[in-house]
Structure formats: structure tokens, C-alpha cells
All heavy atoms as an XYZ file, in Angstrom:
740
protein
N     -12.368    -11.257     15.090
C     -13.189    -11.435     16.281
C     -12.431    -12.221     17.344
O     -13.040    -12.747     18.256
C     -14.493    -12.143     15.920
C     -15.365    -11.338     14.971
C     -16.653    -12.043     14.677
C     -17.479    -11.223     13.722
N     -18.758    -11.837     13.424
N     -11.126    -12.305     17.176
C     -10.321    -12.981     18.192
C     -10.412    -14.484     18.155
O     -10.139    -15.138     19.145
N     -10.805    -15.052     17.030
C     -10.934    -16.499     16.945
C     -10.328    -16.992     15.642
O     -10.394    -16.317     14.621
C     -12.407    -16.905     16.997
O     -12.536    -18.294     16.746
N      -9.750    -18.189     15.695
C      -9.228    -18.819     14.488
C     -10.124    -19.994     14.086
O      -9.705    -20.863     13.343
C      -7.805    -19.313     14.741
C      -6.829    -18.182     14.993
C      -5.449    -18.700     15.284
N      -4.885    -19.317     14.080
C      -3.798    -20.063     14.085
N      -3.159    -20.307     15.196
N      -3.345    -20.598     12.973
N     -11.343    -19.991     14.548
C     -12.225    -21.115     14.274
C     -12.631    -21.135     12.801
O     -12.608    -20.125     12.110
C     -13.482    -21.049     15.142
O     -14.362    -20.056     14.669
N     -13.029    -22.307     12.332
C     -13.477    -22.465     10.954
C     -14.698    -21.595     10.674
O     -14.862    -21.082      9.569
C     -13.770    -23.931     10.683
C     -13.858    -24.245      9.204
C     -13.960    -25.720      8.962
O     -15.044    -26.278      9.145
N     -12.868    -26.349      8.584
N     -15.532    -21.395     11.669
C     -16.725    -20.556     11.511
C     -16.323    -19.135     11.090
O     -16.919    -18.545     10.187
C     -17.518    -20.518     12.816
C     -18.758    -19.641     12.768
C     -19.471    -19.586     14.116
N     -18.638    -19.128     15.217
C     -18.320    -17.848     15.449
N     -18.781    -16.889     14.672
N     -17.552    -17.521     16.467
N     -15.312    -18.578     11.714
C     -14.841    -17.230     11.381
C     -14.301    -17.210      9.951
O     -14.562    -16.296      9.175
C     -13.770    -16.749     12.374
C     -14.339    -16.681     13.797
C     -13.181    -15.416     11.942
C     -15.481    -15.704     13.958
N     -13.568    -18.255      9.598
C     -13.029    -18.369      8.246
C     -14.148    -18.320      7.220
O     -14.062    -17.621      6.201
C     -12.237    -19.670      8.118
C     -11.616    -19.979      6.774
C     -10.530    -18.974      6.446
C     -11.056    -21.387      6.777
N     -15.231    -19.027      7.466
C     -16.364    -19.054      6.544
C     -17.057    -17.702      6.469
O     -17.547    -17.303      5.413
C     -17.349    -20.144      6.955
C     -16.778    -21.539      6.763
C     -17.603    -22.617      7.453
O     -18.404    -22.343      8.337
N     -17.384    -23.859      7.053
N     -17.073    -16.959      7.570
C     -17.693    -15.635      7.573
C     -16.843    -14.613      6.809
O     -17.370    -13.753      6.117
C     -17.890    -15.140      9.005
C     -18.964    -15.854      9.781
C     -19.032    -15.387     11.237
O     -18.428    -14.350     11.577
O     -19.695    -16.071     12.035
N     -15.541    -14.714      6.956
C     -14.632    -13.727      6.377
C     -14.375    -13.982      4.886
O     -14.211    -13.043      4.117
C     -13.296    -13.708      7.156
C     -12.270    -12.807      6.493
C     -13.532    -13.257      8.588
N     -14.347    -15.251      4.488
C     -13.977    -15.575      3.119
C     -15.069    -16.290      2.308
O     -14.763    -17.211      1.555
C     -12.722    -16.464      3.127
C     -11.467    -15.875      3.744
C     -10.356    -16.904      3.803
C     -11.011    -14.646      2.980
N     -16.308    -15.876      2.403
C     -17.321    -16.588      1.607
C     -17.063    -16.353      0.118
O     -16.861    -15.224     -0.313
C     -18.638    -15.959      2.053
C     -18.268    -14.590      2.492
C     -16.880    -14.721      3.090
N     -17.033    -17.430     -0.649
C     -16.823    -17.318     -2.084
C     -15.413    -16.972     -2.497
O     -15.158    -16.706     -3.667
N     -14.478    -16.965     -1.561
C     -13.088    -16.617     -1.890
C     -12.505    -17.610     -2.878
O     -12.713    -18.813     -2.767
C     -12.229    -16.591     -0.621
C     -10.758    -16.420     -0.899
C     -10.241    -15.175     -1.193
C      -9.905    -17.519     -0.897
C      -8.880    -15.011     -1.465
C      -8.549    -17.369     -1.165
C      -8.050    -16.116     -1.444
N     -11.748    -17.093     -3.853
C     -10.974    -17.919     -4.760
C      -9.611    -17.273     -4.910
O      -9.496    -16.056     -4.974
C     -11.657    -18.052     -6.114
C     -12.926    -18.860     -6.049
C     -13.404    -19.272     -7.428
O     -13.105    -18.634     -8.419
N     -14.154    -20.356     -7.472
N      -8.586    -18.103     -4.934
C      -7.227    -17.594     -5.064
C      -6.301    -18.367     -4.147
O      -6.613    -19.473     -3.708
N      -5.160    -17.759     -3.846
C      -4.170    -18.386     -2.974
C      -4.355    -17.871     -1.548
O      -4.497    -16.671     -1.331
C      -2.756    -18.066     -3.450
N      -4.372    -18.799     -0.610
C      -4.514    -18.440      0.803
C      -3.287    -18.959      1.548
O      -3.047    -20.159      1.606
C      -5.777    -19.048      1.392
N      -2.490    -18.038      2.075
C      -1.317    -18.440      2.846
C      -1.750    -18.682      4.277
O      -2.399    -17.840      4.893
C      -0.247    -17.355      2.810
C       1.002    -17.762      3.550
C       2.095    -16.705      3.450
O       1.924    -15.659      2.842
N       3.230    -16.985      4.067
N      -1.416    -19.859      4.783
C      -1.806    -20.188      6.148
C      -0.712    -21.029      6.810
O       0.213    -21.493      6.161
C      -3.155    -20.896      6.183
S      -3.228    -22.380      5.194
N      -0.848    -21.199      8.095
C       0.190    -21.854      8.881
C      -0.076    -23.328      9.163
O       0.578    -23.924     10.003
C       0.399    -21.106     10.196
C      -0.843    -21.081     11.072
O      -1.860    -21.712     10.709
O      -0.800    -20.434     12.122
N      -1.028    -23.924      8.471
C      -1.319    -25.335      8.682
C      -2.280    -25.604      9.823
O      -2.536    -26.753     10.162
N      -2.820    -24.557     10.406
C      -3.783    -24.724     11.491
C      -4.979    -25.522     10.973
O      -5.446    -25.324      9.852
C      -4.214    -23.345     12.001
C      -5.170    -23.353     13.159
C      -4.820    -23.934     14.370
C      -6.416    -22.765     13.056
C      -5.706    -23.933     15.443
C      -7.304    -22.749     14.112
C      -6.941    -23.339     15.306
O      -7.808    -23.338     16.362
N      -5.460    -26.448     11.768
C      -6.485    -27.402     11.347
C      -7.745    -26.736     10.795
O      -8.377    -27.254      9.881
C      -6.848    -28.314     12.507
C      -7.750    -29.463     12.096
C      -7.996    -30.412     13.252
O      -7.614    -30.158     14.372
N      -8.653    -31.514     12.964
N      -8.114    -25.590     11.299
C      -9.334    -24.919     10.832
C      -9.258    -24.570      9.347
O     -10.278    -24.444      8.684
C      -9.590    -23.655     11.646
N      -8.054    -24.443      8.816
C      -7.899    -24.061      7.418
C      -7.963    -25.253      6.464
O      -7.903    -25.073      5.254
C      -6.584    -23.308      7.208
C      -6.465    -22.068      8.060
C      -5.413    -21.900      8.948
C      -7.421    -21.060      7.982
C      -5.309    -20.768      9.727
C      -7.323    -19.925      8.761
C      -6.264    -19.779      9.631
O      -6.158    -18.668     10.397
N      -8.082    -26.469      6.983
C      -8.142    -27.645      6.122
C      -9.311    -27.579      5.145
O      -9.235    -28.121      4.049
C      -8.218    -28.924      6.950
C      -6.897    -29.276      7.607
C      -6.964    -30.547      8.431
O      -8.032    -31.196      8.474
O      -5.949    -30.887      9.049
N     -10.365    -26.915      5.531
C     -11.528    -26.786      4.640
C     -11.122    -26.105      3.338
O     -11.648    -26.433      2.268
C     -12.652    -26.009      5.322
C     -13.886    -25.849      4.442
C     -15.024    -25.253      5.215
C     -16.241    -25.025      4.363
N     -16.799    -26.198      3.740
N     -10.173    -25.186      3.402
C      -9.726    -24.501      2.191
C      -9.082    -25.473      1.203
O      -9.147    -25.272     -0.006
C      -8.725    -23.393      2.544
C      -9.283    -22.176      3.258
C      -8.158    -21.225      3.634
C     -10.316    -21.468      2.404
N      -8.443    -26.532      1.729
C      -7.771    -27.494      0.856
C      -8.734    -28.166     -0.108
O      -8.336    -28.611     -1.181
C      -7.062    -28.576      1.679
C      -5.860    -28.034      2.437
O      -5.285    -27.031      1.974
O      -5.499    -28.616      3.467
N      -9.988    -28.251      0.259
C     -10.988    -28.930     -0.566
C     -11.967    -27.964     -1.230
O     -13.027    -28.379     -1.675
C     -11.762    -29.938      0.288
C     -10.844    -30.989      0.870
O      -9.999    -31.529      0.172
N     -10.991    -31.265      2.144
N     -11.594    -26.705     -1.295
C     -12.452    -25.699     -1.892
C     -12.009    -25.425     -3.321
O     -10.843    -25.058     -3.550
C     -12.413    -24.387     -1.074
O     -12.791    -24.667      0.274
C     -13.348    -23.343     -1.657
N     -12.913    -25.616     -4.261
C     -12.592    -25.382     -5.665
C     -12.185    -23.924     -5.876
O     -12.839    -23.010     -5.365
C     -13.795    -25.720     -6.549
C     -13.502    -25.620     -8.023
C     -14.681    -26.050     -8.858
C     -14.292    -25.923    -10.324
N     -15.335    -26.381    -11.204
N     -11.095    -23.729     -6.598
C     -10.621    -22.380     -6.888
C      -9.719    -21.802     -5.828
O      -9.287    -20.655     -5.936
N      -9.411    -22.586     -4.791
C      -8.541    -22.109     -3.720
C      -7.325    -23.017     -3.629
O      -7.443    -24.243     -3.660
C      -9.271    -22.084     -2.356
C      -8.317    -21.679     -1.238
C     -10.459    -21.136     -2.407
N      -6.169    -22.417     -3.541
C      -4.943    -23.159     -3.295
C      -4.345    -22.638     -1.994
O      -4.286    -21.421     -1.780
C      -3.946    -23.026     -4.465
C      -2.704    -23.868     -4.202
C      -3.586    -21.582     -4.739
C      -1.757    -23.966     -5.374
N      -3.994    -23.548     -1.116
C      -3.365    -23.117      0.138
C      -1.854    -23.222     -0.021
O      -1.337    -24.172     -0.614
C      -3.827    -23.964      1.333
O      -3.611    -25.341      1.057
C      -5.294    -23.739      1.630
N      -1.182    -22.221      0.485
C       0.273    -22.188      0.432
C       0.796    -21.983      1.842
O       0.146    -21.353      2.675
C       0.788    -21.090     -0.521
C       0.228    -19.712     -0.153
C       0.439    -21.426     -1.958
C       0.752    -18.579     -0.991
N       1.945    -22.551      2.093
C       2.533    -22.476      3.423
C       3.411    -21.257      3.610
O       3.604    -20.445      2.710
N       3.947    -21.175      4.772
C       4.792    -20.064      5.184
C       6.217    -20.581      5.368
O       6.427    -21.612      6.012
C       4.222    -19.509      6.488
S       5.336    -18.429      7.380
N       7.207    -19.890      4.814
C       8.595    -20.338      4.939
C       9.060    -20.398      6.381
O       9.910    -21.226      6.736
C       9.523    -19.450      4.112
C       9.503    -19.834      2.675
C       9.015    -19.098      1.626
C       9.958    -21.064      2.109
N       9.139    -19.806      0.457
C       9.728    -21.019      0.727
C      10.535    -22.209      2.644
C      10.055    -22.069     -0.129
C      10.861    -23.253      1.782
C      10.622    -23.174      0.425
N       8.536    -19.565      7.238
C       8.933    -19.609      8.655
C       8.583    -20.964      9.255
O       9.385    -21.571      9.971
C       8.272    -18.460      9.450
C       8.517    -18.617     10.939
C       8.790    -17.122      8.970
N       7.402    -21.461      8.948
C       6.981    -22.751      9.483
C       7.763    -23.900      8.854
O       8.126    -24.859      9.531
C       5.474    -22.942      9.305
C       4.675    -22.076     10.217
N       4.317    -20.799      9.883
C       4.200    -22.307     11.458
C       3.630    -20.273     10.880
N       3.548    -21.160     11.849
N       8.023    -23.808      7.559
C       8.828    -24.828      6.887
C      10.232    -24.847      7.475
O      10.777    -25.902      7.808
C       8.886    -24.561      5.362
C       9.881    -25.489      4.685
C       7.518    -24.686      4.743
N      10.820    -23.676      7.618
C      12.181    -23.561      8.148
C      12.267    -24.173      9.544
O      13.231    -24.872      9.871
C      12.593    -22.092      8.177
C      14.031    -21.880      8.565
C      14.392    -20.378      8.521
N      15.795    -20.185      8.740
C      16.396    -20.292      9.910
N      15.694    -20.586     10.993
N      17.697    -20.110     10.033
N      11.279    -23.922     10.357
C      11.261    -24.440     11.721
C      11.344    -25.973     11.731
O      12.045    -26.558     12.555
C      10.010    -23.966     12.452
C       9.974    -24.373     13.911
C       8.750    -23.824     14.621
N       8.653    -22.389     14.447
C       7.506    -21.720     14.300
N       6.361    -22.371     14.298
N       7.497    -20.424     14.167
N      10.641    -26.610     10.804
C      10.670    -28.085     10.737
C      12.071    -28.590     10.403
O      12.523    -29.601     10.952
C       9.661    -28.609      9.723
C       8.223    -28.330     10.094
C       7.849    -29.036     11.373
C       6.384    -28.808     11.710
N       6.008    -29.371     12.985
N      12.767    -27.898      9.515
C      14.140    -28.308      9.191
C      15.078    -28.054     10.369
O      15.993    -28.852     10.618
C      14.641    -27.622      7.926
C      14.052    -28.214      6.678
C      13.131    -27.516      5.928
C      14.411    -29.490      6.267
C      12.585    -28.067      4.783
C      13.872    -30.053      5.121
C      12.957    -29.339      4.385
N      14.870    -26.957     11.095
C      15.674    -26.727     12.307
C      15.457    -27.857     13.314
O      16.409    -28.322     13.941
C      15.312    -25.386     12.940
C      15.855    -24.199     12.186
C      15.446    -22.884     12.825
O      14.376    -22.816     13.479
O      16.204    -21.913     12.664
N      14.226    -28.293     13.440
C      13.926    -29.371     14.384
C      14.525    -30.704     13.944
O      14.715    -31.593     14.770
C      12.405    -29.512     14.551
C      11.766    -28.327     15.240
C      10.246    -28.334     15.166
O       9.640    -29.153     14.476
N       9.625    -27.394     15.877
N      14.821    -30.851     12.674
C      15.368    -32.121     12.191
C      16.886    -32.133     12.125
O      17.475    -33.113     11.661
C      14.781    -32.457     10.814
O      15.232    -31.536      9.852
N      17.546    -31.083     12.598
C      19.006    -31.014     12.541
C      19.685    -32.192     13.242
O      20.679    -32.715     12.748
C      19.507    -29.690     13.124
C      19.426    -28.493     12.190
C      19.655    -27.197     12.957
C      20.404    -28.636     11.041
N      19.175    -32.613     14.374
C      19.780    -33.736     15.092
C      19.531    -35.066     14.400
O      20.333    -35.985     14.497
C      19.265    -33.804     16.535
C      19.779    -32.661     17.378
O      20.834    -32.104     17.106
N      19.019    -32.287     18.391
N      18.427    -35.165     13.694
C      18.054    -36.413     13.036
C      18.791    -36.611     11.706
O      19.235    -37.712     11.400
C      16.538    -36.439     12.797
C      16.080    -37.723     12.181
O      16.441    -38.797     12.628
N      15.272    -37.613     11.146
N      18.886    -35.552     10.904
C      19.496    -35.649      9.579
C      20.191    -34.322      9.264
O      19.690    -33.519      8.472
C      18.414    -35.964      8.541
C      18.985    -36.324      7.183
O      20.178    -36.060      6.928
O      18.225    -36.873      6.376
N      21.352    -34.081      9.889
C      21.990    -32.769      9.768
C      22.393    -32.385      8.343
O      22.312    -31.213      7.984
C      23.209    -32.858     10.680
C      23.435    -34.304     10.922
C      22.111    -34.976     10.763
N      22.798    -33.330      7.533
C      23.241    -32.995      6.173
C      22.094    -32.423      5.355
O      22.203    -31.334      4.779
C      23.859    -34.239      5.481
C      24.160    -33.939      4.015
C      25.125    -34.682      6.206
N      20.996    -33.145      5.303
C      19.864    -32.663      4.500
C      19.190    -31.456      5.136
O      18.742    -30.546      4.430
C      18.874    -33.785      4.242
C      19.454    -34.837      3.296
C      18.441    -35.783      2.759
N      17.853    -36.602      3.823
C      16.903    -37.492      3.618
N      16.417    -37.691      2.411
N      16.434    -38.210      4.615
N      19.114    -31.427      6.451
C      18.494    -30.279      7.125
C      19.303    -29.019      6.876
O      18.742    -27.962      6.568
C      18.355    -30.554      8.617
N      20.630    -29.110      6.991
C      21.478    -27.939      6.737
C      21.393    -27.494      5.285
O      21.410    -26.296      4.995
C      22.926    -28.220      7.128
C      23.157    -28.008      8.600
O      22.765    -26.990      9.162
N      23.791    -28.967      9.251
N      21.307    -28.449      4.358
C      21.147    -28.093      2.946
C      19.844    -27.311      2.746
O      19.842    -26.258      2.096
C      21.156    -29.345      2.058
C      20.891    -29.019      0.615
C      21.896    -28.527     -0.200
C      19.609    -29.170      0.076
C      21.649    -28.193     -1.518
C      19.355    -28.841     -1.240
C      20.374    -28.357     -2.044
O      20.110    -28.025     -3.343
N      18.757    -27.814      3.292
C      17.471    -27.142      3.145
C      17.505    -25.752      3.777
O      17.010    -24.778      3.190
C      16.353    -27.976      3.774
N      18.107    -25.638      4.948
C      18.199    -24.335      5.612
C      19.030    -23.352      4.789
O      18.711    -22.165      4.717
C      18.778    -24.504      7.023
C      17.856    -25.196      8.018
C      18.611    -25.557      9.294
C      16.651    -24.320      8.337
N      20.079    -23.852      4.135
C      20.902    -22.983      3.285
C      20.100    -22.489      2.083
O      20.232    -21.318      1.679
C      22.155    -23.730      2.826
N      19.274    -23.358      1.503
C      18.445    -22.951      0.363
C      17.406    -21.917      0.794
O      17.163    -20.937      0.087
C      17.761    -24.175     -0.264
C      18.727    -25.211     -0.810
C      19.738    -24.623     -1.770
O      19.394    -23.984     -2.751
N      21.018    -24.829     -1.480
N      16.801    -22.134      1.951
C      15.809    -21.180      2.469
C      16.475    -19.843      2.751
O      15.914    -18.780      2.468
C      15.100    -21.752      3.714
C      14.258    -22.972      3.306
C      14.242    -20.687      4.392
C      13.728    -23.782      4.476
N      17.711    -19.870      3.270
C      18.448    -18.627      3.522
C      18.637    -17.841      2.228
O      18.520    -16.614      2.214
C      19.799    -18.908      4.170
C      20.572    -17.634      4.485
C      21.947    -17.941      5.016
C      22.721    -16.676      5.326
N      22.809    -15.717      4.227
N      18.912    -18.542      1.131
C      19.063    -17.858     -0.156
C      17.776    -17.134     -0.546
O      17.820    -16.010     -1.055
C      19.442    -18.860     -1.248
C      20.854    -19.385     -1.124
C      21.139    -20.394     -2.228
C      22.512    -21.000     -2.082
N      22.795    -21.986     -3.156
N      16.636    -17.780     -0.295
C      15.356    -17.129     -0.580
C      15.175    -15.887      0.292
O      14.738    -14.831     -0.187
C      14.199    -18.098     -0.345
C      14.129    -19.304     -1.266
C      13.046    -20.268     -0.785
C      13.856    -18.865     -2.695
N      15.505    -16.017      1.569
C      15.404    -14.868      2.477
C      16.321    -13.739      2.017
O      15.960    -12.564      2.090
C      15.778    -15.282      3.900
C      14.704    -16.000      4.682
C      13.618    -16.607      4.077
C      14.784    -16.083      6.061
C      12.647    -17.262      4.812
C      13.813    -16.735      6.810
C      12.757    -17.312      6.173
O      11.797    -17.951      6.909
N      17.543    -14.094      1.564
C      18.500    -13.080      1.102
C      17.945    -12.312     -0.100
O      18.090    -11.091     -0.187
C      19.838    -13.722      0.738
C      20.603    -14.238      1.941
O      20.271    -13.875      3.095
O      21.543    -15.045      1.728
N      17.302    -13.028     -1.025
C      16.703    -12.383     -2.195
C      15.615    -11.409     -1.753
O      15.559    -10.266     -2.226
C      16.134    -13.435     -3.168
C      15.229    -12.790     -4.214
C      17.249    -14.207     -3.834
N      14.763    -11.851     -0.849
C      13.677    -10.983     -0.389
C      14.209     -9.758      0.347
O      13.697     -8.649      0.170
C      12.713    -11.765      0.502
C      12.036    -12.936     -0.200
C      11.268    -12.545     -1.453
O      10.534    -11.540     -1.428
O      11.414    -13.258     -2.456
N      15.245     -9.963      1.160
C      15.844     -8.834      1.887
C      16.430     -7.819      0.904
O      16.215     -6.611      1.024
C      16.927     -9.332      2.844
C      17.499     -8.257      3.751
C      18.536     -8.777      4.748
N      18.049     -9.923      5.501
C      18.411    -11.201      5.287
N      19.263    -11.497      4.339
N      17.929    -12.174      6.018
N      17.179     -8.314     -0.077
C      17.761     -7.433     -1.084
C      16.674     -6.668     -1.833
O      16.775     -5.457     -2.021
C      18.621     -8.232     -2.078
C      19.084     -7.387     -3.233
C      20.195     -6.556     -3.102
C      18.384     -7.365     -4.435
C      20.609     -5.751     -4.147
C      18.784     -6.561     -5.492
C      19.889     -5.760     -5.341
O      20.287     -4.953     -6.367
N      15.633     -7.377     -2.267
C      14.555     -6.746     -3.029
C      13.881     -5.643     -2.223
O      13.550     -4.587     -2.766
C      13.537     -7.790     -3.458
N      13.702     -5.889     -0.936
C      13.085     -4.876     -0.072
C      13.998     -3.665      0.075
O      13.558     -2.515     -0.076
C      12.766     -5.475      1.309
O      11.834     -6.548      1.139
C      12.174     -4.427      2.242
N      15.277     -3.918      0.358
C      16.228     -2.815      0.563
C      16.444     -2.007     -0.711
O      16.637     -0.796     -0.660
C      17.556     -3.357      1.086
C      17.461     -3.891      2.493
C      18.715     -4.615      2.949
O      19.609     -4.919      2.165
N      18.770     -4.904      4.239
N      16.389     -2.680     -1.871
C      16.597     -1.996     -3.146
C      15.307     -1.421     -3.707
O      15.313     -0.817     -4.780
C      17.219     -2.962     -4.153
N      14.209     -1.607     -2.977
C      12.902     -1.102     -3.398
C      12.561     -1.566     -4.821
O      12.139     -0.775     -5.660
C      12.854      0.427     -3.283
C      11.434      0.938     -3.225
O      10.535      0.236     -2.775
N      11.225      2.165     -3.678
N      12.756     -2.855     -5.065
C      12.514     -3.432     -6.389
C      11.029     -3.464     -6.730
O      10.187     -3.608     -5.849
C      13.060     -4.859     -6.450
S      14.859     -4.961     -6.349
N      10.759     -3.378     -8.021
C       9.384     -3.519     -8.496
C       9.021     -5.009     -8.468
O       9.886     -5.875     -8.344
C       9.262     -3.000     -9.928
O       9.961     -3.870    -10.815
N       7.736     -5.295     -8.647
C       7.299     -6.691     -8.666
C       7.992     -7.466     -9.782
O       8.429     -8.598     -9.583
C       5.776     -6.764     -8.804
C       5.256     -8.163     -8.795
C       5.229     -8.904     -7.613
C       4.829     -8.771     -9.959
C       4.775    -10.214     -7.603
C       4.355    -10.076     -9.952
C       4.334    -10.801     -8.772
N       8.102     -6.857    -10.958
C       8.773     -7.537    -12.078
C      10.249     -7.801    -11.771
O      10.779     -8.860    -12.125
C       8.635     -6.726    -13.350
C       7.220     -6.755    -13.921
O       6.493     -7.743    -13.655
O       6.842     -5.784    -14.613
N      10.921     -6.861    -11.133
C      12.318     -7.070    -10.751
C      12.445     -8.192     -9.724
O      13.373     -9.017     -9.792
C      12.915     -5.776    -10.182
C      13.085     -4.689    -11.208
C      13.443     -3.358    -10.577
O      12.910     -2.983     -9.524
N      14.327     -2.616    -11.231
N      11.509     -8.267     -8.793
C      11.527     -9.322     -7.779
C      11.340    -10.683     -8.445
O      12.028    -11.648     -8.090
C      10.457     -9.068     -6.698
C      10.806     -7.819     -5.893
C      10.325    -10.264     -5.782
C       9.705     -7.349     -4.965
N      10.447    -10.775     -9.420
C      10.245    -12.042    -10.142
C      11.551    -12.502    -10.779
O      11.892    -13.675    -10.735
C       9.151    -11.909    -11.188
C       7.759    -11.869    -10.631
C       6.650    -12.042    -11.652
C       6.846    -11.377    -12.960
N       5.686    -11.437    -13.858
N      12.292    -11.585    -11.382
C      13.562    -11.929    -12.030
C      14.569    -12.400    -10.969
O      15.257    -13.410    -11.159
C      14.122    -10.744    -12.835
C      15.535    -11.026    -13.308
C      13.217    -10.427    -14.023
N      14.641    -11.699     -9.863
C      15.564    -12.078     -8.797
C      15.251    -13.473     -8.256
O      16.148    -14.270     -8.015
C      15.496    -11.087     -7.640
C      16.134     -9.726     -7.861
C      15.788     -8.787     -6.708
C      17.638     -9.868     -8.007
N      13.969    -13.722     -8.055
C      13.571    -15.024     -7.521
C      13.950    -16.116     -8.482
O      14.330    -17.185     -8.134
C      12.067    -15.059     -7.229
C      11.687    -14.224     -6.039
C      10.186    -14.210     -5.849
N       9.815    -13.459     -4.666
C       8.608    -12.944     -4.468
N       7.666    -13.129     -5.364
N       8.347    -12.273     -3.386
């Protein structure tokens, strides 16, 4: 409905249980306290924070970015090789 408000979240996901990937937007905080729901972040948003910290702590930021790149490389390979879910689990 063109809105990211908490009200829309409650309408779309009543009784939802499972993993919900979100970008940390404040409206999703309600999910953090919902029994049976685990919120997981997005690597793009995590990566961005490490890019922003390059000037502050370049050694650790570059290390983290290199590790994230390895994850991206695995996902790219799995997609290009048309791997099954079980094959992707092994690669990861």
C-alpha cells in the first residue's frame, strides 16, 4: 500500500513466525519482540557500515569487507553454477 508503517506490517504479517529479513527500519522493531520471529539483517546494509568506517579503522574495516566479499563470491558462483540448495549449504 506504499507504506512502511508498523500498521501495514501488522496487516500483512498477522501471526507470522519464522525469519524476517529487514533493513533495520524502526517500524520493524516490533518483530524483535515477537515470539517465534527472528529478525535478520541484510549484508548490503552491514557492508555499508564497514565502508563508512574505513577512515576510522581501516584495518578492521578492510578485513570485514574482505570477508563479506568472500560471501558474495560464494553466492555469485552458486547462482552462475545453478547449484541446488544442498550444494549452496556446502559452499557456504
